[in-house]
C-alpha positions, -999 to 999 in steps of 0.1 A, spaced: 611 -46 -348 630 -10 -348 612 2 -323 621 -27 -299 653 -26 -303 657 6 -299 641 7 -267 664 -22 -254 692 1 -262 678 30 -243 672 10 -216 709 0 -210 722 37 -218 698 45 -189 720 20 -165 696 -6 -163 712 -42 -167 683 -57 -186 652 -57 -206 627 -79 -212 593 -69 -228 559 -90 -230 528 -88 -239 501 -67 -215 475 -92 -209 456 -105 -181 476 -126 -158 454 -151 -144 478 -178 -136 492 -155 -114 457 -143 -102 450 -175 -89 486 -177 -71 479 -143 -58 444 -151 -38 453 -184 -30 483 -161 -7 458 -133 5 434 -164 15 462 -179 40 470 -144 55 505 -149 42 505 -111 40 499 -103 76 492 -65 85 502 -52 44 464 -44 41 474 -29 9 485 -61 -11 442 -71 -8 442 -38 -27 435 -31 -63 430 -66 -68 421 -64 -105 449 -37 -115 475 -61 -100 465 -88 -121 461 -67 -157 479 -34 -167 453 -29 -192 434 -10 -161 465 9 -149 473 18 -186 442 26 -212 447 10 -245 481 -12 -229 499 -35 -254 530 -42 -239 548 -48 -203 584 -33 -208 602 -48 -175 638 -34 -164 662 -47 -141 687 -28 -119 717 -43 -101 725 -34 -67 748 -57 -52 776 -36 -40 813 -41 -43 815 -37 -2 798 -53 31 794 -41 67 813 -48 94 795 -84 107 797 -75 144 770 -47 137 732 -50 132 727 -59 95 711 -43 69 700 -56 32 720 -49 4 695 -32 -12 694 -1 14 731 5 17 727 37 -10 704 60 -20 664 53 -23 658 33 -52 625 45 -59 638 79 -62 667 73 -83 644 44 -107 616 65 -108 633 92 -129 651 68 -154 617 56 -162 604 94 -167 632 100 -185 630 67 -204 593 76 -215 603 111 -227 630 99 -249 605 71 -259 580 97 -269 607 119 -292 617 91 -307 586 71 -318 556 93 -317 526 94 -292 533 69 -269 514 70 -238 523 47 -206 534 50 -167 564 37 -149 561 15 -120 591 7 -92 577 -9 -62 552 16 -53 522 6 -75 497 -29 -77 518 -44 -102 533 -79 -104 571 -71 -114 585 -105 -105 554 -121 -130 561 -97 -155 600 -104 -152 595 -140 -159 570 -140 -191 600 -111 -205 625 -143 -205 646 -119 -180 648 -152 -149 624 -173 -131 612 -172 -99 634 -190 -77 627 -208 -46 629 -181 -26 607 -160 -44 629 -141 -60 635 -135 -98 670 -152 -108 686 -143 -138 707 -171 -152 737 -148 -163 738 -121 -133 719 -140 -100 690 -119 -81 704 -88 -63 683 -68 -87 656 -36 -86 626 -47 -109 611 -14 -126 581 -20 -153 571 7 -177 538 -1 -190 532 14 -225 502 13 -256 526 6 -285 523 -30 -295 561 -44 -296 585 -74 -305 579 -97 -276 601 -119 -254 599 -157 -244 601 -171 -208 630 -190 -202 633 -228 -181 628 -231 -143 669 -235 -132 667 -240 -98 668 -279 -100 669 -299 -65 686 -275 -45 672 -264 -17 694 -238 -1 675 -211 8 642 -233 24 674 -244 48 689 -214 52 656 -190 61 661 -179 100 625 -179 101 607 -203 81 592 -178 60 599 -198 31 572 -226 33 571 -244 0 592 -235 -30 586 -201 -43 562 -193 -21 570 -170 7 545 -164 42 552 -128 42 543 -128 77 570 -148 90 596 -130 68 621 -109 87 617 -82 64 576 -81 70 593 -77 107 620 -51 109 602 -32 75 566 -34 68 555 -42 107 543 -4 114 543 9 154 539 -28 166 564 -45 189 579 -72 169 559 -103 187 584 -125 215 579 -157 196 604 -145 168 630 -136 194 665 -155 186 655 -162 154 666 -130 135 704 -139 128 712 -103 135 689 -87 103 683 -49 116 666 -39 88 653 -63 60 670 -102 51 695 -110 25 701 -146 39 680 -168 14 697 -145 -20 731 -148 -1 730 -190 -2 716 -190 -34 742 -209 -61 730 -181 -87 746 -153 -65 781 -166 -73 773 -149 -106 765 -115 -91 790 -79 -97 790 -51 -81 768 -24 -96 783 6 -108 754 38 -97 771 67 -77 737 65 -60 739 36 -48 773 41 -31 769 26 6 761 54 32 793 57 56 773 49 85 760 16 74 794 -1 69 807 16 94 789 18 129 793 -5 154 760 -22 177 770 11 200 770 36 173 737 25 162 723 22 196 733 57 204 724 78 175 700 102 178 665 109 161 679 138 151 717 121 138 690 96 121 672 119 102 705 133 87 724 107 81 698 87 64 675 116 48 677 97 11 683 59 23 655 34 23 658 32 67 639 61 65 610 37 59 612 23 88 615 59 107 642 63 141 615 47 164 617 17 140 648 10 139 652 15 178 623 -12 185 644 -36 163 674 -27 179 660 -35 210 643 -67 193 676 -80 184 691 -70 221 665 -92 241 678 -128 249 651 -149 238 
């Protein structure tokens, strides 16, 4: 119990907004859901989703002797917004690349645990390894999986990054909470491309985020023209319409301060931007994942009439 309390206090001290802990074990139900999803081809060209299936469903294959999965939520909801007439960027990408920011906190957290508790072995992950983060967050009592496929926290909404720290020490475990989506279908109704095919099931191959970020070095299919609602990088529609996000509060993380260009660029500014300027302005931004060529492709697609 003392170690569990220390870890949760440490998480808050390091800037994480919420912390939950679950027993490390195989995720049998999630394994079946993931297998069905893959078999239906809903991962599109994201072949990496097929890799390391055994590790995705069992954290003990990622950390030898794993006993506990610590899940951490980090708020990224911004206090400022883009100009509405410009190509839209998902809010998670307004500031610095979250991988860099959160990975450093996870390393610090593990070091502090080793200093305080003893020879703790563990590994931290943030959206860069075969870990079912949302499943662990749900099992840790941090929320439920909404009809849009996102984790929803009852007091804080869904604009969070999810990180996990898998360790080999036993801790006190949290219990899952209920599902509070009820009969609401706002996200299902609002999805511009119909990617939310049923409650909690996202056809990744139809998602705007897939086309604008994950689809590498290919043209976006013509059949999708006119369906992107101005989204150039990612999409927040299903979160923006979710009633639970009325509880979202602006983050206080300096690293996630919006890049000025994201808030201020007009459509013309984006179109006039050179590759050199792109590399300089977005050198620490998630936008670099699409590269300059990807952003140019997305802009061209938005400007093509169906």
